[in-house]
N, C-alpha and C positions, 0 to 999 in steps of 0.2 A: 665676557667683557672684563671681569675682574682679573682673569689670567692675562688678558691683553694689557691691562693697566700695569700689572706686575712686570711683564717683560719689557714694556716701553719705558718704565722707570729705570730699569737696569740698563737698557740700551742708551737711554738719555743721560747717563752719568750720575743717577741718584743711587747710592749704594744701599739697596734694599735687600734684606736677607729673607730666606724662606720662612724662618721663625716669625719675623715681624709680619709677614703676609698672612700667616696662619692666625696670629693674634688678631689681626683686623677681621678676618673671616669669623673668628670665634665671637668677637664683639657684635658683629652683624647678626649672627645666629641667635645670640642671647638678647637681641633687640635692646641694647643699652642706649641707643639713640632713637629719636623719632624718625620716621621714614621720609626724611627731607634731604635734598641734595646738599644743602649748606652744612647740615649736621654731619653728613657722611664725609664731606670735604675736611672738616676739622678733625674728625676721628681718624681718617686715613693719614692726614698730615701729622697728627700726634703719634701715631703708631709706626709710620714708615720713614719719617725724616729724623735723622740723628744729628745732622750738621746744618746749621742755619744758612750756610753759604750755598746750599743747593735748593733753598726754598723757592727761588725764582724758577729754576728748572722744573721743580715739582708742580708749581702752579701752571706752567705752560703745558706740561704733559697732561695734567688733570683736565684742563680745559679742552684739550684736543680729544682725549678719550671719551669724556662724558658730555661733550657738547650736544645739546638737544635732548638729553635724557630726562631733565627735570620735568616733573608733572605739575602743572600749575593748579590743578583742582584743589590741592590741599595746602596751598601756600598760606603761611601765617606770618603776620607782621604787626608790629605795634609802631605806627608812624603817625606823629601828630598831624592833624589836618592842616595846620598852618604851614607845614613843610610843603604840602601839595599845592598850597595857594601862592607860594613865593614866585614872584615874577622877576627874573633876572636877565632876560634876553635883551640884547642891545641892538639887534639887527632888524627886527620887525616893527612896523608901525603899530599904533594902538588899534587902528581899524583891523589890521591883519590879525593881531592877537585876539581881538574880540570875536573874529570869525571862527577861531579854533576853540571850541567849547570842550570843557572837560567832561568825562563820562559820568561823574557823580560820586566820587569817593573811591576808596581802596577796594571795597567788596565788589562794587560794580565793575571796577577796572579789571580785577582778577577773573571775574565771571566772563567778561567779554573776551579776555585773552584766551581763556580755555575754549570758547566757541570759535574764535579765529583760528586757533591751532588745529581744530577738527576740520574746519572748512578749507583752509589754505592748502594747496597742493604743491606749490613751488616757490621759487625766489621771486621777490617783488621789489621794485624800486619806485620811489615817489608815491604819490597818492595820499589818501587820508583814511584808508581803512585797513589794508592788509599789513602783515608784519614784514617790514622791509627797511630800506635805507633812503634817506634824503627826502622824506615826505613829512606830512603833518599827522600821521597816524600816531596813537599813543604807544604803539609797540614797534620797536626796532632801534635804529641808531642813525646818527648824522642828520637828523631832521629837527623838527620843533613840535613840542606839545607841552602845555603847562602841567599835565598830570600824565607822565609817561613811564613806561617800563623799558629801559634800555636793554636790548638783547644783542650781545656782542658789540664789536666796535669800540670806539672811545667816545667819551662824553664831549659834546660840542657846546651845549648850553648849560651843562651841569643841572639838568632839570629832572633826571630820571628818579623815580621812587625807588626802584630796585636795580641794583647794579650787579650783574653777574660777570664773571671773568675779570674781576678786579684783582690785580696782582699786588699784594700789599708789601712784598719784600723785594721789589725790583732793585733797590739799591744794595742788595746783598749778593748780587751776581759776582762771579769771580773777576770779571773784566772791568768793573767800575772802580772809581777812586774811592778812598776810604774815609770813614768817619772814626772818631776817637774810639768808640766801642768796638768796632770791627778790627781796628789796629791792635787793640789789647788782645783780642782773641787770637790773631795771627802771631803776635809776639810771644804768646804762651808756649809756643813750640820750643823756644829757646830758654828752657828752664832746667836747672839741676839743683835738687833740694838736698840739704844736709842739715844736721842738727849741730849747731855751733853756739858757743857763748855760755852764759851762766844758766844753770838748771832752774828755770823759773816757770816751767809748765808742768802741770800734774800729769803723771804717767800712770794711766789706769791699768794697763796690762802689766806693767812692772810692779805696781802695788799689789795686784792680785797674786802674782807669782811669788813675791817675797813674803806676803802675809801667809800664804799656804806653806811656804818653806820654813818660816820662823815660828809659826804657831800663834802669832799675835799681829795686830795691825801695824804694818810697816809702810808708811807713806813714801813713795818714790817720786822724784822730780826729774825732769829732763830738759835740755835746751830746746828752744823753739825751733821748729823746722823752717828754714829760710832758703830762698833762692840764692845760690852761691855764684851764679854767673856774673862775670864782671864785663861791663860794656863801655867802650870808648866811642863816643858819638861825635862826628865832625859834620857840621851843618854849613852849607853854602848859603850866603846871605847877600842880598842886594842885586841890582842889575836885573838880568833875566829871571832871577828867582823870585822877584816881587810878585809875579803872577801865581806863585805856588805857596805864598805865605800861609794861607789858611790850612792847607794840607800839611805843611811842615809843622805848624803849631799843634795840630792834632796828633801827629806822630810823636813830637817831643813830649806832649802831655801824657800820652799813653806809655811811652818808654819810661818816664819818670815814675809812673805808677807800678809798672811791671818789674822793673829792675832797681833793686835797692842799692846796688853797687854800679851806679851810672855816673860817668864823667862826660862832660860835653865841652866842645870848643867850636868857635865859628871861624870861617875863612871866606874869602871872596874869589870865586871862579876856580882857583886851583890852590893846592897846598904849597906854601912857601916857608920861609925861615921863621915865621911867627904866626901865632893864632891868638884868639882872644875869647873871653867868656862874657863880656858885656859890650854890646854893640854901641852903647852910648859913650863908651870910653875906649873904643878900639884903637884910637890913635895914641893914647897915653898909657894904657894898661894892657900891654901885650905879653904873651908867654912865648918864650923861645921854643920852637918846635923840637929842637934837640933835647930840651928839658922834658918835654912831654914824652919823647921816645925813651928817655932814660928813667923817667919816673914810673911809668906803667909797664909792668912786666909782660912777657910774651903770652901769658894765659888770658889776656884780655881779648874780647871779641870786638873787632873794629867795624863800625857802620858809618859809611860816608853817604851823605844825602846832598845831591846836587844835580843840576841838569847837564853838567859838563859842556855847556855851550859857551864858547869863548873864542878869541882869536887863537889859532894854532901856535902863534909865537909865544903866548903865555905859557905854553907847555914845553916848547922846544928851545927857546932862546933866553939867555940872560937879559934882564931889562925888559922882558916882554910883558910884565904885569901892567895893567892899565892904571894902577894906583901908586906904585912906587918902583924904585929900581931894585930889582931882585938880582943878586949876584949869581945865583944858580937857577937854572930853568926849573919850572914846576915838576917836570918829569923826574928830576933827580930826587926830589922830596917824596914823590909817589913811590919811586923805586925803594927808597929807604923804609917807607912804611910797609910795603909789601914784603920786603926781605925780613923784617923783624917779626911781623905778626902773621901767623899761619892762617888764622880765621879772619877773613876780611870780605866785606861785600859793599857794593855801591848801589844805592837806591836812586833811581832816576824818575822824577815826576813826569817827564815827557814820555808819551806813548812809544813803545818799542818800534813801531812802524816808521817813526821819524828819525831814529838814530842814524841810519845809514846816510842821511842827507846832510849830516853835520860832521865835518872833518875832525873837530876837537873831540867829539864823542868817541869816534873810532880810535883816536890816539890814546885816550884814557883807557879804553877797553884793551888795547894792545899792551898797555903797561901793567894793569892790574889783573889781566886775564879776562877774555871775553865771557867766560862762564860766571864771572863774579859780579856783573852788572845786571840788575833786575829792575823792571818797571815798578813804580810805586802804586800797584794795585793790590787787591786782596790776594790774588794768586801769586803775584810777584813777591809780595812780602812773605807769604807762606814758603815759597821756594827759597828765598834768602835765608830764612830761619833754618831751613833744612841744611843749607850749605854751611851755615855757621855751627851747626850741631855735629858735623862730621868729625 
């Protein structure tokens, strides 16, 4: 079974090495954990998972491989009795709830579960005794009992004492949208460190080397190691982007933390002759886009964030902007940006599957290059950082 677990993890996209697998087996051989399934779960997760983005995959594979293996006879738990007495169901009447009597506490509950597992020979639905679904038995799922052990399934009444197969890291899957913490992890791919500036950090290795060479204590200092990547961030704001404000705020917050050399500007729908840094004053305090292109050299990494959803005329025709008369089409300004900066990506908060249904998205992709637009998911952001690192 352990070998199957190892092979299924690798087949399922969890990068497990043979060395890590042997470490897990060594830990089991030395009995560093009690013989309980939950302890084995945490031990195997700690030894086999190196990247938190695959935790959800790990949980699914673990549940599939070891489903039904847990032995209830030795189950231990410290659960307050008042938790077992909580009544939260809103669908049954008081008379119906009164008819469903609890078995008499945690010990009795686990003892009865062990007996049912020995007696039951197959799958069961409904009823009030066997382990199954949709009934009033204390064991199973999708039913009701005030003191229950949910086995599989998803919680309906939130009443189970013990929940197995609970996937705690579902939001860390590659295909979900991001939170600030996860964005920071993805952005760290785009880092290049160098020691620049005043020597204000103690250099231990240099001090040891020079002290040995000089024959006396010779304190050495060095500049602090900093991320030297320079990022120019353009953020689409307003209109259809209102639905993505929270996600963009999280991206902006993470980017400010990860990149010390970050400059940002806002635009609406498409890039035109001017951008701005303060949305409250965007009509009075604008920055000429030509000035931006001339101020920031070619070594900057360009990140554009927007759904690229607009009228095609905003991209292809003068005067197509919905807010002002633009003398040149948006496509002209996008071409200028692409021609100057070699490293450029566009992050789109709309799922990739929807891009082909919007003409303006396809127009933008044709201009910047189809391979430069990425969905604003964990995997998409990771791929975008790889592109910028080339």
